[in-house]
Structures are given as structure tokens and as C-alpha cells.
NUTIVO-352580 format. One record per residue: x, y, z of N, C-alpha, C, O, CB in turn. Coordinates in steps of 0.1 Angstrom, whole numbers, plus 5000, padded with zeros to 4 digits. Last residue first. Glycine has a CB too. Layout:
BEGIN
XYZXYZXYZXYZXYZ...
This chain:
BEGIN
340359583822341659603817342759633824343859643819341659683808337459393819338259473829339759463823340359353820338159413845336359233800336259363798337259443807337659553804334859403801336058973814337158993802337259143798338259183793336658893788334458893835335258993837336359033825337359103827335958973849332158793847332258793832333158903830332759003824330858803824331858813873331858683869331958673852331858573846330558603876331959093875333059023881332958873877334058813876333059033896329559173863330959203857331959113862332659063854331359343860327659063881327459043867328859073860329258993851326359143861328459143905328659003902328558973887329258893881327758923910329559493904328459393904328959243901329959233893327359443893331859683924331459623911330359513913330259453924332759553904334159903934332659873934332059813923331859873912331859983937336559993952336359893941334859853944334459773953337559753943337760293966336760183966336560113952336360183942335360243970339960483985339660403972338660303973338760233983340860343967340560793998339960663999339660593986339260653977338760674005343760953993342160943991341760803997342660714000341760953973346361073987345661064002344161044002343361104010345961194011347260973961347861043971347361003986347860923994347761193968347360953927347060863940347960913951349160903950347360713937346161133901347361143911346761063925345761103932347661323914345561023869345061033881346261033892347160953892344060923884346561003843345461083845345061103859344361203862344361023839348660823843348860953833347661053836347661173832348860903816348060623859349060703863349160853855349560953859350360623862346460453842345960533853346860643857346260753859345760463863347360273824347560413820346860503829346760623826347160443806346960023832348360053830348560203827349660263828348859973819344159993831344860023844346360063843346960123852344759903853342460163804343360063808344060093822344460213824344460033798339260253804340560313806341560203812341360163823340560443816337160063801337560173789338860243791339460283782336360293787337159923824336659863811337059933800337259873789335159853811337560093844338860023837338359923827339159843822339759953849336460393852335860263847337060203838337360243827334560283837336360593879337160533869336460413865336060333873338560513872335860903894335160793890336060723878336360793868333560823886336661093922337261043909336760913905337060813912338661033910335361343941335261193938335861183923335461253914333561143940336061593965336161533952336061383950336661303957337361583948334961613990335261733982335561693968335261773959336361813988332361414002333561413996333761553988332961593980333661293987329661404009330661364019332161374015333061364023330361214021328061453987328061553998329161504007329661594014326661564006328261213970328961343967328961423978330061483979328361413956326760993973327960993981328561133980329361163988328860883977324861003953324361003967325561003977325361013989323460863969326260963929325661093933325261113948325361223954324461123925326760683931327760773934327260923937327660993946328660783921324660533923324860553937325860663940325760723951325260433942324760523896323460573902323660593917322960683922322160473899327160423887326660563882325660613889325560733891326160563868327760173895328160283903327460403901327260483910329360303901326660003876325960003888326460133897325660203904326159863896328660003856327460073855326760093867326060193868326760013845331659983877331059953865329660033864329560133871330759803865334560143892333260103892332760043878333560053868332360233895336560283915336660193904335160123903334760043912337860093905336760593930335960473928336260423914336360493904334460503931338360793953338560723940337660603940337760523949340060683938337761073973337460923971337760893957337260973949335960883975338761293998338661273984338461113984338961043993339861333975337661544023338361404019337961394004337161463999337661274028336961754036337861784026338361654020339461654014338861884031333261744042334661714045335561764033335061814023334861564048330861824030330861804045332361804051332661844062330061674049331162034002331261914008331461914024332162004029332361834002330762243985330062253997330162124005329362104014328662293994332162213961332662313970331862313983332362383992332662443963332761893948331661963956332262083966332862053976331061843965333561743918333961833928332861913935332061993929334961933923333961453902332961533909333561623918334261563928331861453915335261333871335561383884334361463888333761533879336761473886335761043852334861143855335261203869335661123878333461093855336560823827337060893838336361033840336361113831338560913837334860683809336060633813336560693825336960613834337060643803331360633808332460713805333660663814333460603824332160853808328260543801329460483802330760553798331160553787329460363796326060803812326360673806327760643809328360693818326060683792325661053826325861053812326360923806327060933795326761143810325061023853326161063850326661033835327760993832326861013859322060873844322960883857324360903851324860803845322760733867320760843819320460963829321460983839321761093843319060953836321160583812322260683809321960833814322760923814322560693793318660483815319460483826320760563824321360593833319760353830317360513788317260613799318060593811318160683819315860613802318760453759318760393773318760483782319760543786319960303775318160643739317960483737317860413750317160313752319260423729316860913756317460853744317160703745316260653750319160883742316161063776315161053767315660993754315161003743314461203764318561093791317461023797316260993788315460903790316961103809320261243776320361083775319061013781318660903778321761033783319261483785319161453771319161303769318461243761320161523763319661483813318261483806318261453793317261393788317661623807321861363832322061393817320461383813320061273810323161293808323161443863321961383856321761443842321561563840320561413864325361583867325061443874324061363867324061243866324661463888326661703835325861713848325661573854325761463848324261783845329861823824328561743822327761763836328161833845328761583818332461973806331661963818330261893815329661913805331362113823334861783787333761893788333161853802333361743808332561883776336461573775336961723778335961813779335961923772338061783768335861313772335461393761335861563764335461653757333961373758337061203794336961143782336861223770337561223761335961053782336461373815337761383811337961303798338961323791338661353823333861553825334061433817335361433810335561503800332861403807333061673856333961683843334061563837334361463844335361733846331061853876331261723871331961743857331461823848329861643870330362023905331062043893331461903887332361843893332262123895327462073923328762013921329062043907328262073898328661853925324862193929326162283927327362233926328462303928326362373938322962003933322762093921324062193919324162253909321362173924323661893956324061823943323961903930324561873920323261713942322762093975324062063972324462003960325462033953324662003983319962053972320562173968322162163966322662223957320162283979319361733957319061833968319861943965320561933954319261783983317761433941318761543942318461633954317461613961318661633930317361113925317361203938318361323937319461323933317761113951314960983902316461033905316361133918315461213920317161123889313260703888313260813898314760853901315660773902312460773912311560563861312960603866312760723877312160823874313960643853309060313858309460463860310760473867311160403877308360543870308460063832308860113845309060263846309260333836310160033850306059873813307259963815307360023830306360013839307060093804305359513814305059663815306259763817307259723821304159683827306259283789306359333803306059473802306259553793307759303808306359013767305759143770305759173786305359093794304259133765309658903759308358883766307659013768308359103772308458803779312358903754311458903742310058883747309258843738311858803732314558913769313558823773312558783762312158673761312858883784315859133759316458993757315458883760315558773754317758983766314159353762314559303749315059173748314659093739315559393743314159353791312959353782313159303769312359223765312359473781316859373800316159243799314759233792314359133789315959193813317159653798317759553787317159423787316959363777319359533789313859823804315359783806315859683796315159633787315559723819311960083796312059943794313559903794314459943785311359893781310260353810311560273810311360133807310760063815312260283823308660653799308560493803309960433800310560443789307260413794309260953813309660853801309460723805310160673814310960873797309761163833308661123824308861063813308761123802307861223820311361083862311561093848310261063839309760943839312760983844310861243893310261153884310661163869310361273864308861153885312761283923312161353910311661243901312261133902313261443902312961343958312761243947312061303935310961353936311861123952315461503976314061513970314061413959315061413951313661653964317361364005317161403990315661413987314761363994317761303980320061394029318461374025318261444012318961544009317261444036322661254048322161324035320561294033320061184036323161264021324961164065323661234069323161314058323261444059323961324081327560984074326561014063325461064070324961004080326260894053330661014079329361014089328261074080328061194080329661124103333360774072332660894072331560914081331460834090332060924059334860544071335260634079334560774080334960874086336460654078333860364054335060414049335560534059336560594056334760464033331460304064332360194064333860244062334860174066332060094054330060524056330360514071331360404071332260414080329060474079329860494028330460604033330860584048332060614052329460714032328360244028329560264021330460374027331560344031329260304007326060294042326960184046328360204040329360184047326360054041325060504027325360534040326360424045327360454051324060544049324460374002325360484003325860514017327060534019324660593996322360214012323560154007324760254008325760224013323260103992320460414019320960324031322360254025323260234032319560204035319960503993320360594003321160504014322260534017319060674009318660343973320160323977320560413987321760403991321160353964316260383961316360273972317760243977318060153984315860133966316560553939315760603950315760503963315260543974314160623945318060393921318660493929317860523942318360533953318860613920317760043917317060183916317660273926317860233938315560183919320159853898319359883910318660023908319060103899320259863924320059683864320459783876319559793887318459743886320559913871319059533844320059473853320259553866320559503876321359463846315459553841316859593837317659513847317259443856317059753837312759523846313159483834314659503830315059483819312359543825312559593874312059463870312659423856312959303854310459463868315359743892314359753882313859613877314659513876314959833871315759663927316259673914315059683904313859653907317159533910314859643953315859763951316359763936317159843932317159743961313459413955312659543952313559653951313059763947311659573963315159213964314959233949314059363946314159403935314259113943317459393986316359293983316059313968316459413962315159293992320259464008319459473996318459363995318559254001320459473984321759414031320959544030320059564018319259654017321959654030323159184027322159174035321259304034320159294038322659144048325259284008324359174003323059184012321959194007325059024004327359444014325959504013325059414009323859454007325959624004330359454032329259364027327959444027327459514036328959234037333459544024332159624028330959534024330659534012331959764020336759464030335559424024334259494030334259504043335459274026339659624024338659604034337359584027336859664019338559714045342359484006341159574007340159534017339959424019340459563995344159284006344859424010343559524009343859644012346159483999342959053996343159074011343559214015343359254027344158984017341858933974342059083975342259123990341659223994340759153969341558683974342458723965342558873965343358933958342158673952339358653992340658593995341858623987342958613992340558453995337258783979337958853989339258773993340258843998337058874002336758563960337158703955337958783967338958833965335858793951335858343976337158333967337558483963338758503963336758243953333758473988334858403997336058413987337058483990334458244000332058533968332658643976333758603984334558683987331758713984331458263959332058363950332658473959333858503957330958423940330358153981331658093976332258203968333458233970331557943967328058293981328858293994330158253989331058303994328358214006326858233956327358363958328258363970329158453970326258453959327257973936327157993948327858133953329058143954327757873954324858023907326258003912326058013928325058063933327458113905322157853896322757973902324057943908324257833913321758033913319357723878320757713883321257843886320857943880321757643873316057783891316957803879318457763885318657783897316857963873313857783907314257663903315457663891315757563884312957593898313058023919312357983907312957843900312557803889312458093898314558013942313258003944312457973931311357913931312658113951317158063930316857943938315257913939314857803936317357973953316758323917317158193909316758073917316057983912318658193906316558553931315458493925315658363920314658283920314958573915318758683943317458683950316258593944315258573950316958823950320658643925321058613937319658603947319558533957322058713941319758743901319658603902319958573917319358463921320558523892320559023902319158993906318958843908318058803916318159043896323859053917322859063907321659013910321558943921323159003895325359223945324659103939323859133928323259243928323859043949328359383945326859413943326259293937326559263925326559553935330859433967330459363956328859373957328259373968330959203956333559643976332159603979331759543966332159583955331259733982336659723992335959653981334659633985334359593996336659533978339059983997337959904001337359833988337559883977336859994010342460084007341460023997340259964002340359884012342159933989343860364021343160234024342260184014341160254013342460234036346960524018345660494011345160364016345860264016345760483995349460664016348560654026347360644023346560744025348760744034351260423994350760543997349860544010349560434015349960593986352360203985353260263993352660413995353360503998354860263986350060083968350760013980351460093989351460064001351559923975348860213948348260233963349160183973349260233985346960163965349860163923349360303924349060313940349060423945347960353914350859893918351360003911351260143917352160223917350860013898349359733935350859733936351459843929352559893933351359613931346759803928347159823943348759833942349359913948346659703953346659733902346359873905346859903920347460013923344559903903347359453904348159553897347959693900348859773901348059533882344859373917346259353923347259443917347959513925346759203921343059413897342859493909344259483917344659583922341559433918343859223879343959363874343959453887344559553888342659393864343558993896344859013890344959163885346059223886345158913878340858993896341659013909343059033905343759113912341558883919340058943870339759063876340559093889341059213891338259063879341158673866341658773858341258913864342158993864341058753844340058523887341358523887341858653878342858713881341758403882337358543880337758593892339358613892339758713896337158493904337458413855337058553856337558623869337958743869335658573855338158153862338958223854338658373854339658453855338858173840335758093876336958113885337958183876338758263882337557983891332558163875333758163865334958193871335258313872333658253854329957963884330958053888332058043881332657943880331258043902327957873855328457853868329357963872329658053864329157713869325458123860325857993864326757933852326357953841324657903868323258323863324458353866325158203868325458173880324558453878320658433842321158323850322658343850323358363840320658183843319158743847320058653838320658543847321058573858321158733831315658833851317058833855317658743846317058663838317158793871312759013855313558953847314858953852315359053856313559003835309958993879311259053876312158953865312358833867311959063891307658873883307558993876308959063872309059153865306759073883308358633897307558743904307658883896307658993902308258763919310658593873310158543886309558653893310258753895311258463894312058493842311158583849310658523862310158413862310158613841315458463827314158403833313258513841313858613845314658283845317558423802316858513809315658443816314958373809316558633800318858233785319358263798318758373806319458423816320658273796316958223763318158293762318958333775319658433776317958423754314658173789314758203773316058283771316158393776313358283768313857923813314558043808314458053793314357953786315958053813312457693819312857783830313257923824313058023831314057703839309757603798311057613799311457723811310857823812311557653786307057543790307457553802308957543806309357483815306657463810306057523765307057433767307557423782308257333787308157453758304257743770303757623764304657503768304257403773303757633749305757963781304257933787303757803781302757753786303058053783308357983772308057993786306657933791306457873802308058153789308257913745309257853753308857853767309057753774310457923752306358073734306057923734307057863743306657763749306357863719307358313741306158293747305958143746305458083755305058373740309758323725309758333738308558283747308758233758310158453741308558293699309358203704309558183719309558073725310458223698307258553699306558423697307158313703306558233711306358393684309458733701308458723712307558603710307158543721307658833712310858653677311458643689310458633701310658563711312358733691308758743659309258613659309858573672309458473678310158583649308859013664307558943664307958803667307358743676306858963650311459103657310959103669309759033674309558993686310959223672311359033628312358963638311958973653311958873660313859023636310359083603309559073615310359003628309758933636308258993611313158933585311759013586311058993598311158883604310658973573316458963596315258873593313958953595313659023605315258753603318759093602317959143592316759073589316059103580318659153580319858943623319559073625318659133615317759213619320659133625320358693608319458693621319058833623317858843626320158643633322258793588320758733584319758723596318558743594320858593578324558843604323658953596322258913592321358993593324358983583325258593613324658693623323958803617322958863622325758763631325758483588324658433597324158533606322958553608325158323604327858633580326658643572325458593580324358653580326758563559329958553598329358683598327958703591327158773596330258763592330058283589329658313603329258463604328258493611330858283612330758303562329558253565329058273580327958283583329658113563333358453564332158513558330958463561329958533564332158523544334858403596334558373582333458453577332658513585334258223580335558433622335958533613335558523599335858603591337358553613334758183632334058313638334358433630333558533629334558353653336658013622335258023617334458143620333558193613334457913623339057953629338958063622337458103619337158213614339758053611339057673636339157783648339057923642338858013650340657763655336957613608337657553621337657653631336657723635339157493618337657823582336957713589337657693602338757733605336757583579337758033553338058013567337057913573335857913570337958143574337058083528337757983530338057953545338657853549338857983522335858333529334958233525335658103529334858013533334758233509337958503534336958493545336158373541335758303550335958623546339558473509340058433523338958423534339058333542341058533528337758573490338158443490338658393503338258293508339058423480335258803505336558773500336858633499336258563507337558843506332759033511333058903505334458893500334858973491331958873495332059163544332859183531333159033525333658933531334359273534328659133557330159113557330859123544330359083533330358973562326459373566326759273557328159253555328859343551326059293544326459433602326659473589326759353579327059233583327859553588324159383629325459333621325359383607324359393601325659163620322659663645322659533638323959493633324859583632321759533628323559793679323459813664323459673657324059583662324659893658321459763708322659743700322459773686321359773682323259603701319359693724320259803729321559783721322659793726320559803745317259523719318359463723319559573726320659533731318859363712315159703710314959593720316159533727316059493738314259493714316259843689315959903703315759803714316159823725314559983703318859823669317859733676317459773689318059743700318459593677319260073644319460023657318459943663317259963662319560133665318560073618319960133623320260093636321360093640319960283622317159823599317059893612318459963614319459893611316759793625316459843565317359773576317259873587317360003585318959733572313859773543314659873550315359823561314659733567313959993555313759473525313259553535314159653539315359623540312859483546315359313507314959453502314259533513314159663512313859443490316359073519317159153510316759303509317459403509317259083497314058993533315358993540316359083532317059163538315958843542312258963513311959063523313459093531313859203534310759003534313258753499313058873492313059003503313659103501311758863482312958553519314458593514314458713507315358793507314958483504310358543522311158593534312558623529313158703535311158493547309658463497309158573501310058633513310358743514307558543504310958193495311458313486310958443491311758533489310958303471309458073516310958083517311558213508312258303512311557943512306758093506307258153519308558173519308958293521307058063531307057943482306558083483306958153495307558263494305058083483307957703491308757763481308457923483309258013484308457693465305557613504306757643512307657723504308257813510307457523516303757613483303557703494304857723501305257833505302457663503304957413465304857553461304557643473305157753473303657573451304557193484305957233479305957383474306757463479306357133466301857183488302757193500304057253495304657343501302957033509300957133462300557263470301457283481301757393484299157243476302256883456302657013449302257123456303057223456302157013437300956723475302356743477302856863469303656933474303056613472298456743464298556793478300156813479300556913485297956693490298656613440298456753440298656813453298956933454297156773436299256343451300156423441299956563441300956643442299956373428296956263464298356293471299256363463299956453468298956163474294056453454294856323456296356363461296756483461294956243441291156563471292556603464293356493465293356443476293256733470
């Protein structure tokens, strides 16, 4: 085959591949939900002269920027190509991470580097606002506890970049001196977390619940029965890493007292359960715990060991440990200020004579723009 014919074959083949992929991208049925990444795909952007002309600092709002994101989500066989790319990156080119996700000893984790001092300033300013507006002149003792993400246990041994967690805690606590700090770092290990997900495992948290309750003046003495969720669990890192990983099992803890608590979702004005079995078999089985991301929930326990009340400001990590603390409080008010602005708390919560706990993971505190 002479050079001219060879070049023609290469060009025709490449054109066939490009036009075939373009046709598939346009005409293949679109996914309503990207299961691997736990999100909805980007919509085809509106075509206007103004959006086409945007550039520079306005590029993120331009037609081409939005179309690029749409095309990436609509690309044919997207998940297969993502997996192929991840395998090549990790096992052929020996990269330490793929899309900032690395795997060590079978655990997938996200790199947390560098320490985001702007985020620390933002979050602590919101906590300070809550303290000054609602807690300062009340008979309330605020507490703070920080949950380490998985990179704390894995990054250094795997050779990945990692922030200085000791310095992170030092800076954060120095800006929240009104709160008593409860250190749980030393009581946790990597085995207390899911391998494919960000979160910790509820069945391993009884000792952490004991530390928190006892540090706030309680006397923890709870026992639980372990239940198995009959649904294979693939966490959020499974999709982000795009690498083959085995499924996991979610366990949840109950006892007779927990079965009698009354849980109310103030965001949707309805009663819910501590464990939402419908969501357990949905897109994210971790939503089993307290029905997922809700802005304001109250838990009332008529059989509580004390008449004390607790207010918890929390992220998604809190959802799995809060049920383990319910026996020690007559009422727990659970607030997520990522969805309920701190300026509006006084409309929904009476701050009087409760314990108050700020319980947040380093994942949120180091990326805290969502805290309002």
C-alpha cells in the first residue's frame, strides 16, 4: 500500500470515528442521572448571542463553557472511557491519583491539599456569628469536634500531598475559643470508614458517641443491635475514581428506645424515621441515615435517660452518629447551615438551656463555601 492510499485510509477512518461519535452524542438517549457520580447531567445550554459573546471573566457563563460540560456528560460510553483512563493513569503511568482521588490499601480517598485558610476564616466567621447572635448571653456551653477525612490516615503512607491536620485543628480552634474542643482523631482509624465513600461506618461509632456525650457532661451507656442493609453499597468515590472496586455492606444500629423516638423534618413539615428504608434502596444508600440532607430535624425521645437537650450543627457525617446519641437527650435539634442560613436560625430554633455541638468533617471545613 503506497503512502497516498495509506494517508487516505487513515483520514477516512478518523473522519468515520469522529462523525460516528458526534452522531451518537446527538442521538443516543441521554441519561437522566449519572449514577457513578451521584449527580444529574448538564443540560444543553440556551443559545443566545449574549452567551456566545461572553469571554474572559464571564467565560463560565458562556454558551461554549456550558456546552463543553454538556458534551462531556453526553459523550457516548462515557463511563467506560472514564474507567479506561483511570486504569491507564493508575496502573500504566503510575500516577498517584486520578481526579484527586487516590486508592491505598483498598480505600479510596480525596486529596486534601493545601490547607484552605480562606475557608477556615469563612467557616469560623459563621460559627462566630451563631455564637454572638444566639449563644453568647445564654446558659449554653458550645462544643466543637472535628472529624478527620480519610486522607488523614492514608495520604502520607501513599506518598500523596496532604495538608497538615495538626495545624488545621490548631488554626480552627484558635478562632473558636468560645467552644470547648472535643478531640476524636486518636479514637478513629481508617477501618472506621467505608472504602468507596467519604463517610464513616455507623457500626464503628459507638465509642465516638460515648466520647462526645461524656465530654458534654453526660454518662453514656447505650447498647445496640446491628442490622444489615440488603443492598450493595458503592460510595461516591467509586464513581469519582472510575476504577473497579468491590461493593460494601451498610450496617445500622438500633435498640428498643430508638424505635420509639419521634423524628420531625421541619424542612418538609412531616414525620420521618431515623432510618429511611426507601432511600436506603435509592440512588445513595447512605441517605438511609435520617433521610439524607435536610436543613432542620428534631428528635424527641420520651424514654431519654435525662431531660437534657442538644443542638447539633453538622454536615453529612453527623447523620449516622446522631442516632447513637439519642438515648441521652430528651430532644436533639439537628441543623445543617449549608441549607438553612445562620441568619434565619432564630425563626425556627429557641436557644435557651441546651448543649450545643459543632460537628463537622475536615472535608467541609476545608471547602466551606457552602456554610452560610
